C-alpha positions as CSV (number, residue, x, y, z in Angstrom):
1,M,135.1,62.9,27.4
2,S,135.9,59.4,28.0
3,E,135.2,58.2,24.7
4,D,137.4,60.8,23.1
5,L,140.8,59.4,21.3
6,P,144.0,60.1,23.1
7,M,144.9,62.7,20.5
8,V,141.8,64.6,21.1
9,R,142.2,64.7,24.8
10,Q,145.9,65.8,24.4
11,V,144.8,68.7,22.2
12,S,142.0,69.7,24.6
13,F,144.6,69.8,27.3
14,I,147.0,71.9,25.1
15,I,144.3,74.4,24.5
16,A,143.5,74.5,28.2
17,V,147.0,75.2,29.0
18,R,147.4,77.9,26.5
19,R,144.1,79.7,28.1
20,I,145.4,79.3,31.5
21,K,148.7,80.7,30.5
22,T,147.1,83.5,28.8
23,L,145.1,84.4,31.7
24,G,148.1,84.1,34.0
25,I,150.1,86.5,31.7
26,A,147.4,89.0,31.7
27,I,147.0,88.9,35.5
28,T,150.8,89.3,36.0
29,V,150.9,92.2,33.3
30,G,147.7,93.9,35.5
31,I,150.1,93.7,38.5
32,I,152.9,95.1,36.8
33,A,151.1,97.9,35.3
34,I,149.3,98.8,38.8
35,Y,153.0,98.7,40.3
36,I,154.3,101.2,37.5
37,F,151.4,103.4,38.0
38,G,151.9,103.5,41.9
39,L,155.4,104.5,41.4
40,L,154.3,107.7,39.9
41,V,152.5,108.7,43.2
42,A,154.5,106.9,45.6
43,K,156.5,109.8,46.8
44,N,153.4,111.9,47.6
45,N,152.0,109.3,50.0
46,V,154.4,109.0,53.0
47,R,152.7,108.4,56.6
48,E,154.3,108.3,59.8
49,N,154.1,105.0,61.9
50,F,152.6,103.0,59.2
51,E,155.7,100.5,58.9
52,A,153.5,97.7,60.6
53,V,150.8,97.5,57.9
54,N,153.4,97.8,55.1
55,L,155.4,94.7,56.7
56,G,151.9,92.9,57.3
57,T,151.1,93.2,53.6
58,L,154.5,91.9,52.6
59,I,154.5,88.9,54.7
60,F,150.8,88.3,53.4
61,S,152.0,88.4,49.9
62,F,155.1,86.4,50.7
63,A,152.7,83.6,52.5
64,A,150.4,83.6,49.6
65,V,153.1,81.7,47.4
66,P,153.3,78.6,49.5
67,A,149.8,78.7,50.3
68,T,148.8,78.7,46.4
69,L,151.3,75.8,45.7
70,M,149.7,73.8,48.3
71,I,146.1,74.8,47.1
72,K,147.0,73.8,43.5
73,K,148.5,70.5,44.5
74,F,145.2,69.8,46.4
75,L,143.0,70.7,43.6
76,M,145.1,69.0,41.0
77,K,144.7,65.5,42.9
78,K,140.8,65.8,41.9
79,V,141.5,66.2,38.3
80,N,141.0,63.5,35.9
81,M,140.2,62.8,32.2
82,S,136.4,62.9,32.9
83,N,136.3,66.3,34.8
84,F,139.2,67.8,33.3
85,R,137.7,70.7,31.7
86,N,136.3,72.3,34.8
87,T,138.5,71.1,37.5
88,Y,142.0,71.6,35.8
89,F,141.0,75.2,35.1
90,T,139.9,75.7,38.6
91,A,143.1,74.2,40.0
92,H,144.8,77.2,38.2
93,I,142.7,80.1,38.5
94,I,142.0,79.8,42.4
95,P,145.9,80.3,43.0
96,F,146.2,82.9,40.4
97,S,143.4,84.9,42.2
98,I,144.9,84.4,45.5
99,L,148.4,85.6,44.4
100,D,146.5,88.6,42.4
101,F,144.8,89.8,45.7
102,S,147.9,89.5,47.7
103,A,150.4,91.2,45.2
104,L,147.7,94.1,44.7
105,F,147.0,94.4,48.2
106,C,150.6,94.8,49.2
107,I,151.2,97.1,46.1
108,T,148.5,99.2,46.6
109,T,149.2,99.5,50.4
110,N,152.8,100.2,49.9
111,L,152.6,102.7,47.0
112,F,149.0,104.3,46.9
113,V,148.5,104.4,50.9
114,N,152.0,104.8,52.2
115,G,155.1,105.2,49.8
116,N,157.2,102.2,50.4
117,I,158.7,101.5,47.1
118,L,161.1,98.7,48.5
119,Y,158.1,96.5,50.0
120,A,156.1,97.2,46.8
121,S,158.9,96.0,44.6
122,I,159.7,92.8,46.7
123,S,156.0,91.9,46.5
124,L,156.1,92.2,42.7
125,V,158.9,90.1,42.5
126,I,157.5,87.3,44.8
127,S,154.0,87.6,43.0
128,V,155.4,87.3,39.4
129,T,157.6,84.3,40.7
130,G,154.6,82.8,42.5
131,M,152.5,83.2,39.2
132,I,155.2,81.3,37.3
133,F,155.5,78.3,39.7
134,N,151.7,78.0,39.3
135,F,151.8,78.0,35.6
136,P,150.7,74.8,34.2
137,N,153.2,72.3,32.6
138,E,153.2,69.7,30.2
139,E,153.7,67.0,32.7
140,D,150.3,67.5,34.1
141,F,148.6,65.7,31.1
142,K,150.7,62.5,32.0
143,K,149.4,62.7,35.7
144,I,146.0,63.4,34.8
145,K,146.1,60.3,32.3
146,T,147.3,58.0,35.0
147,Q,144.6,59.3,37.4
148,D,141.8,58.2,34.9
């Protein structure tokens, strides 16, 4: 890829960004779908003395956002034009999967195991916000070009 023309590199970058954004949107839609289906059964699942687990999953979901931002920043330092195809994709997919896991863990615990709609809703908002923060942006290409 080091012999490619600058325009070819930029087009490759745009294609990769679109694929990553499509995957991020699909993960976000999946989180929202699980949340909506969980709302249908949340009132049937009420357990006593389960607040500590509900709160723990919410804290885990909240802590996942800054953790994924740091992971993405760390992984982005390893991206350059010669290894772009693999490392740039990985720098986004790992944070997406961590956010997906934390959101689904909190939502399923708070809706399917014990009906706590408030915590599940907060987790949904936190996770969608985290996904948006982890989306690729156009400025990444400029940074990657300078690292090469």
